[in-house]
Structures are given as structure tokens and as C-alpha cells.
C-alpha positions as CSV (number, residue, x, y, z in Angstrom):
1,M,0.0,0.0,0.0
2,K,1.3,3.4,-0.9
3,R,2.2,5.6,2.0
4,A,2.5,9.3,1.5
5,I,4.2,11.9,3.7
6,F,1.7,13.1,6.3
7,C,2.5,16.3,8.2
8,L,0.7,16.9,11.6
9,F,0.2,20.6,12.4
10,A,-0.2,21.7,16.0
11,I,-0.5,25.1,17.5
12,A,2.1,24.7,20.2
13,V,5.0,27.0,19.2
14,L,5.0,29.9,16.8
15,V,8.3,31.1,15.6
16,L,8.3,34.8,14.9
17,V,10.6,35.8,12.0
18,Q,11.7,39.2,11.1
19,M,11.4,40.5,7.6
20,T,14.5,39.7,5.6
21,T,15.9,42.6,3.7
22,V,16.3,41.9,0.0
23,Q,18.5,44.3,-1.9
24,A,16.3,47.1,-3.3
25,A,13.2,45.1,-2.4
26,E,12.4,46.2,1.2
27,P,9.0,48.0,1.0
28,E,9.0,51.6,2.1
29,R,6.8,52.1,5.2
30,Q,4.8,55.2,5.6
31,E,2.3,56.5,8.2
32,T,-1.1,56.9,6.7
33,A,-4.1,58.9,7.8
34,A,-6.9,56.8,9.3
35,G,-9.7,55.8,7.0
36,T,-7.8,55.7,3.7
37,G,-8.6,52.0,3.4
38,V,-5.3,51.3,1.6
39,A,-2.9,48.7,3.1
40,A,-0.1,49.2,0.6
41,T,0.6,50.4,-2.9
42,V,2.6,48.5,-5.6
43,N,3.9,50.8,-8.3
44,G,1.3,53.3,-7.3
45,L,-1.7,50.9,-7.4
46,P,-3.5,50.2,-4.1
47,I,-4.0,47.0,-2.2
48,P,-7.3,47.6,-0.2
49,E,-7.1,47.2,3.5
50,K,-10.3,45.1,3.4
51,L,-8.5,42.5,1.3
52,L,-5.7,42.3,4.0
53,D,-8.3,42.0,6.8
54,A,-10.1,39.2,4.9
55,E,-6.9,37.3,4.4
56,V,-5.9,37.6,8.0
57,K,-9.4,36.5,9.1
58,Q,-9.2,33.5,6.9
59,Q,-5.8,32.4,8.4
60,L,-7.1,33.0,11.9
61,G,-10.0,30.8,11.1
62,K,-7.6,27.9,10.3
63,Y,-6.0,28.3,13.7
64,A,-9.4,28.3,15.3
65,R,-10.2,25.0,13.7
66,Y,-7.1,23.5,15.4
67,G,-8.5,24.6,18.8
68,M,-7.1,28.1,19.3
69,R,-9.7,30.2,21.1
70,R,-8.0,33.6,20.9
71,A,-5.0,34.7,18.9
72,T,-2.2,36.5,20.6
73,P,-1.2,40.0,19.3
74,E,2.1,38.5,18.2
75,L,0.4,35.8,16.1
76,T,-2.0,38.4,14.6
77,A,0.9,40.6,13.7
78,T,2.8,37.8,12.1
79,L,-0.3,36.6,10.1
80,Q,-0.9,40.2,9.0
81,Q,2.7,40.5,7.7
82,Q,2.4,37.2,5.9
83,A,-0.9,38.1,4.4
84,L,0.4,41.5,3.2
85,D,3.4,39.8,1.6
86,K,1.1,37.4,-0.2
87,L,-1.1,40.2,-1.5
88,I,1.9,42.3,-2.6
89,D,3.3,39.2,-4.5
90,Q,-0.1,38.6,-6.1
91,E,-0.2,42.2,-7.2
92,L,3.3,42.1,-8.6
93,L,2.4,39.1,-10.7
94,R,-0.9,40.6,-11.8
95,Q,0.8,43.7,-13.0
96,A,3.5,41.7,-14.8
97,S,1.0,39.5,-16.5
98,S,-1.4,42.3,-17.5
99,R,0.9,43.1,-20.4
100,M,0.5,39.6,-21.8
101,V,-1.7,39.3,-24.9
102,V,-3.7,36.1,-25.0
103,K,-5.4,35.3,-28.2
104,D,-9.2,35.0,-27.9
105,A,-9.0,35.7,-24.2
106,E,-12.4,37.4,-24.2
107,E,-14.0,34.6,-26.1
108,Q,-12.5,32.0,-23.8
109,A,-13.8,33.8,-20.8
110,R,-17.3,34.1,-22.2
111,Q,-17.3,30.4,-23.1
112,K,-16.3,29.6,-19.5
113,M,-19.1,31.8,-18.2
114,A,-21.6,30.0,-20.6
115,A,-20.3,26.6,-19.3
116,M,-21.0,27.8,-15.8
117,Q,-24.5,29.0,-16.6
118,A,-25.3,25.5,-18.1
119,E,-24.5,24.0,-14.7
120,F,-27.2,25.9,-12.9
121,K,-30.9,25.5,-13.2
122,S,-31.6,29.2,-13.6
123,P,-29.8,32.5,-14.0
124,E,-30.9,33.5,-10.5
125,Q,-29.2,30.5,-9.0
126,L,-26.0,31.4,-10.8
127,D,-26.3,35.0,-9.6
128,R,-26.6,33.8,-6.0
129,Y,-23.6,31.5,-6.4
130,L,-21.5,34.4,-7.8
131,A,-22.8,36.8,-5.1
132,S,-21.7,34.4,-2.4
133,R,-18.2,34.9,-3.7
134,N,-18.5,38.6,-4.2
135,L,-18.7,38.3,-7.9
136,T,-20.9,39.5,-10.8
137,P,-20.9,37.8,-14.2
138,E,-18.9,40.7,-15.5
139,K,-16.3,40.4,-12.7
140,F,-16.1,36.7,-13.2
141,I,-15.3,37.2,-16.9
142,E,-12.7,39.9,-16.0
143,N,-11.1,37.5,-13.4
144,Y,-11.0,34.7,-15.9
145,R,-9.3,36.9,-18.5
146,S,-6.7,37.8,-15.9
147,K,-6.2,34.1,-15.1
148,L,-5.5,33.4,-18.8
149,Q,-3.0,36.2,-18.8
150,M,-1.4,34.9,-15.6
151,D,-1.1,31.4,-17.0
152,A,0.5,32.7,-20.2
153,Y,2.9,34.9,-18.2
154,L,4.0,32.1,-15.9
155,A,4.6,29.9,-18.9
156,S,6.6,32.6,-20.6
157,Q,8.9,32.8,-17.6
158,G,9.4,29.1,-17.4
159,L,7.5,28.8,-14.2
160,T,5.1,26.0,-15.3
161,G,5.6,22.6,-16.7
162,I,8.6,22.0,-14.4
163,E,9.5,18.3,-14.1
164,P,12.1,16.6,-11.9
165,T,14.6,14.2,-13.4
166,E,14.5,10.6,-12.6
167,E,17.7,11.1,-10.6
168,Q,16.0,13.8,-8.5
169,I,13.1,11.5,-7.9
170,A,15.4,8.6,-6.8
171,G,17.4,11.0,-4.7
172,Y,14.4,12.3,-2.8
173,Y,13.2,8.7,-2.3
174,E,16.5,7.8,-0.5
175,Q,16.5,11.1,1.4
176,A,12.9,10.6,2.7
177,K,12.8,6.9,2.8
178,E,11.8,6.7,6.5
179,N,8.6,8.4,5.6
180,F,7.7,5.5,3.3
181,K,8.1,2.9,6.0
182,S,5.0,0.8,6.7
183,E,4.2,-1.3,9.7
184,E,3.1,-4.9,9.5
185,S,-0.6,-5.2,8.8
186,I,-3.3,-7.8,8.2
187,K,-6.6,-7.8,6.4
188,A,-8.9,-9.7,8.8
189,R,-12.5,-10.5,9.7
190,H,-14.0,-11.8,12.9
191,I,-17.1,-13.0,14.7
192,L,-17.6,-11.6,18.2
193,I,-19.8,-13.2,20.7
194,T,-20.1,-10.4,23.2
195,V,-20.3,-10.9,27.0
196,D,-20.1,-8.4,29.8
197,P,-16.7,-8.7,31.7
198,A,-18.7,-8.6,34.9
199,A,-21.0,-11.4,33.9
200,A,-21.4,-14.5,36.0
201,P,-19.0,-17.4,35.1
202,E,-21.9,-19.5,33.7
203,V,-22.9,-16.6,31.4
204,K,-19.4,-16.3,30.1
205,E,-19.2,-20.1,29.6
206,Q,-22.4,-20.0,27.5
207,A,-20.9,-17.3,25.3
208,R,-17.7,-19.2,24.9
209,H,-19.6,-22.4,24.0
210,R,-21.6,-20.4,21.4
211,A,-18.3,-19.3,19.9
212,L,-17.0,-22.8,19.8
213,E,-20.1,-24.0,18.0
214,L,-19.7,-21.3,15.3
215,R,-16.1,-22.1,14.9
216,S,-17.0,-25.8,14.4
217,Q,-19.3,-24.8,11.6
218,L,-16.6,-22.6,10.0
219,M,-14.1,-25.4,10.1
220,E,-16.5,-27.5,8.0
221,D,-17.3,-24.7,5.6
222,P,-15.0,-21.6,5.9
223,A,-16.9,-19.9,3.0
224,R,-19.8,-19.3,5.4
225,F,-17.7,-16.9,7.5
226,P,-19.3,-13.6,6.1
227,Q,-22.8,-15.2,6.5
228,L,-22.3,-16.3,10.1
229,A,-20.7,-13.0,11.0
230,T,-23.6,-11.0,9.7
231,S,-26.1,-13.3,11.6
232,Y,-24.3,-13.7,14.9
233,S,-21.5,-11.3,15.5
234,G,-21.9,-8.6,18.1
235,C,-19.3,-6.3,16.5
236,A,-21.3,-3.3,15.4
237,R,-18.4,-2.0,13.3
238,S,-18.0,-5.1,11.1
239,K,-21.2,-7.1,11.5
240,D,-22.9,-5.8,8.4
241,Q,-19.7,-6.2,6.4
242,G,-19.5,-10.0,7.1
243,G,-17.1,-9.4,9.9
244,D,-14.6,-7.6,7.7
245,L,-12.3,-5.3,9.8
246,G,-10.3,-4.1,6.8
247,S,-6.6,-3.6,7.0
248,I,-5.4,-3.3,10.6
249,K,-2.2,-2.8,12.4
250,R,-1.1,-3.9,15.9
251,G,-2.9,-1.9,18.6
252,F,-6.1,-1.5,16.7
253,M,-7.6,-4.5,18.4
254,P,-7.0,-5.8,22.0
255,P,-3.6,-7.4,22.7
256,E,-5.1,-10.9,23.0
257,F,-6.6,-10.5,19.5
258,D,-3.3,-9.2,18.0
259,A,-1.3,-12.0,19.6
260,V,-3.3,-14.6,17.7
261,A,-4.3,-12.8,14.6
262,F,-0.8,-11.7,13.5
263,D,0.4,-15.3,13.8
264,L,-2.3,-16.7,11.5
265,S,-1.6,-17.5,7.8
266,P,-3.9,-16.1,5.1
267,G,-7.1,-18.2,5.1
268,E,-6.5,-19.7,8.5
269,I,-9.2,-19.6,11.2
270,S,-8.2,-19.1,14.8
271,E,-9.2,-20.9,17.9
272,V,-11.7,-19.0,20.1
273,V,-9.9,-15.9,21.5
274,A,-11.1,-14.2,24.7
275,T,-10.8,-10.4,25.2
276,K,-12.6,-7.9,27.3
277,Y,-15.2,-7.6,24.6
278,G,-16.1,-11.3,24.6
279,F,-15.1,-14.3,22.4
280,H,-13.6,-13.9,18.9
281,I,-13.2,-16.2,15.9
282,I,-10.7,-14.6,13.6
283,Q,-9.8,-15.3,10.0
284,V,-6.9,-13.5,8.3
285,I,-7.5,-12.8,4.6
286,D,-4.1,-11.2,3.7
287,K,-0.9,-10.2,5.4
288,K,1.6,-7.5,4.6
289,P,5.0,-7.5,6.4
290,A,6.7,-4.4,7.7
291,G,8.9,-2.7,5.2
292,Y,9.4,0.2,2.8
293,A,7.2,1.2,-0.1
294,S,9.3,0.8,-3.2
295,L,10.5,3.6,-5.4
296,A,8.2,2.3,-8.1
297,E,5.3,2.6,-5.8
298,M,6.2,6.1,-4.6
299,H,7.4,7.4,-8.0
300,D,4.3,9.3,-9.0
301,F,3.7,10.7,-5.6
302,I,7.3,12.0,-5.3
303,K,7.2,13.3,-8.9
304,K,4.1,15.4,-8.1
305,Y,5.5,16.6,-4.8
306,L,8.8,17.7,-6.4
307,E,7.0,19.4,-9.3
308,G,5.1,21.6,-6.8
309,D,8.1,22.2,-4.6
310,M,10.4,23.2,-7.6
311,A,7.8,25.4,-9.1
312,A,7.1,27.2,-5.8
313,K,10.8,27.9,-5.3
314,K,11.3,29.1,-8.8
315,K,8.2,31.3,-8.6
316,A,9.4,32.7,-5.2
317,S,12.8,33.6,-6.8
318,H,11.0,35.3,-9.7
319,I,8.9,37.3,-7.4
320,Q,11.9,38.6,-5.5
321,E,13.3,39.9,-8.8
322,L,10.0,41.7,-9.4
323,R,10.2,43.2,-5.9
324,K,13.6,44.6,-6.6
325,Q,12.2,46.5,-9.6
326,A,9.0,47.6,-7.9
327,A,8.0,50.7,-5.9
328,I,6.3,49.2,-2.8
329,V,4.9,51.4,-0.1
330,V,3.3,49.8,3.0
331,L,0.7,52.0,4.7
332,V,-0.2,49.8,7.7
333,N,1.7,49.3,10.9
């Protein structure tokens, strides 16, 4: 089974970084009269403060979803700086791409608008959809034209279609190999005859005896496992799937279950196993030993990751060059 790189984000520590001065690219900062509504200007063109506020609000919302109840002033200031940098970068690219001439851009934009209209039952429904995104049909067409120009500009600067070499893919695989390690797993199903741990000994014995009877039937006809699980298992999670637990690793089920299940061969049916939940009959369908996903298995994932990473770095470098040539004035503290 392929295993990708998973990153777990937690709000425990926030590293505050100061703005790095880039030669001829550090924005000029000026005090501004309250109420101007402008966060910054790029070559004389304004970035509205409401756009900055919306971006910061969106980022704070992400932190809130991770459980942060109230943002510290330091976090808010950092997010504001990051948001402003992002908006300035977007404006630099917009200005640079605005000079691109895209053949039939207007027609392509209108065709896109027509395709969107066909997806909605009525013009009113489309208008409501656009309004929810602060758009009108005219603004949508304008934005789509800008997107076509942006795509053309990025392509003209060699910032799209970037592909890593096979050597780079193999090198990354070796470098990040530990991220592609998988634990031993089994695909298993079971029948559970439930019994309360506090039940009287005779009640427990009755449950164990019922499990033994079912196992006896399975030993005569193993193909009946799904049918018997659906009819008699007390496991709410797997009962309706014929007892199928899917692919599991050690620790998913009780230790007594694991000790038996991971020693079974594919197709083998266990003896009756007692756990705190009751009595189990286990059948292992497939086993996968611990090991590393191969380069062949991870090739496409790594290729896609490196494409994005290389493109992002190249784009960031290009934006720094645009900053060096631009007149950027920041008007917010």
C-alpha cells in the first residue's frame, strides 16, 4: 500500500521571524491617515485594507479549527505580515501578467461563463452563487481573462511545466525513505460473541460455548464466515460487512486479539480468543509484512511533490526579482 508523507500541524509553538531585507526590495513604510482604506501600494496601485483584513481573518479561522480560542497579538501581527506579503506578491504578478496578450481571451472567458451557466438551473441560481463569492458575471469574466494572462505569463517565464529528473526523484526517495516505511498489517475478519466482563461465570461459559459452535461450523465450511458474522457477530463495526475489519495494524484490536491474529496465515481460522469484549473467531485474509514502499510505488507521488516544490521555489525567486524592480509602499503598521 502506498504511503504518503503526512504532516501533523499543531499550534504549540509559533516562531516569529523578522522581515528579511532583500536588496532594493524592502518595502517603504509610511504612516497613513486613518480611514484611507489602503494597506499598501505597488507601483502606485493600491491594495485595499479590506483585502488584507479578509486574508488575516481566513488564516485565523484555520488556527481556530485547530482549537485556538484567541489569537495573541504576536500571532495576529505575524499573520498580517504574511498576508500582506502574499497580496503584494499577487499584485506584482498581476501587473507583470497584465501586459500579456492572450489570443481570444475574451471569447474563452465568455465560453467559461456560458459553461458555468449551463451547470445551474436558472440565471438567478448562478447569480446567487456568484454573489456568495462577491462576484458578478462581468467580474467573473474579468477575473478569468486575468487568469489566462497569468497562465501565459508564468509559462513565458518558465514557471510552469517544471518536471524533476529521474535522478532527482530517486534521490528524494532515498532522502525521505523513512517516511515511506509501513508497519506490519493484516486484512482480517472476525465474529464476536459479546459478553459483559462482569457477567457470571456461567454466562461467560455460555458465550464461549456459542463461539465454539460457530467455529466448528466454520471449520466444516470456511466460506460461510461472512454469512455467520452477519447473523451472529456482536461487533457493530464489522457485522454488516460480514465481519470484515479491513486492513489493521497492531494496537487497533485488543492485545489478546493481536497475539493470535498476527500469527495466522492467510485463510487460517483461529481458535476462540477471549478479550474484554467477549469471544472472537478470527480469519486472516491477507498479510503485509513491515517494510518500505518501493521507489516504483512512490514514484508518481514523489514526482508530483517535487513538481510543486520546484515550481514554488522558482516562482518565489522570480517574485523577488519583481520586488527589486518595484516601488512598494506599506501603509499599515
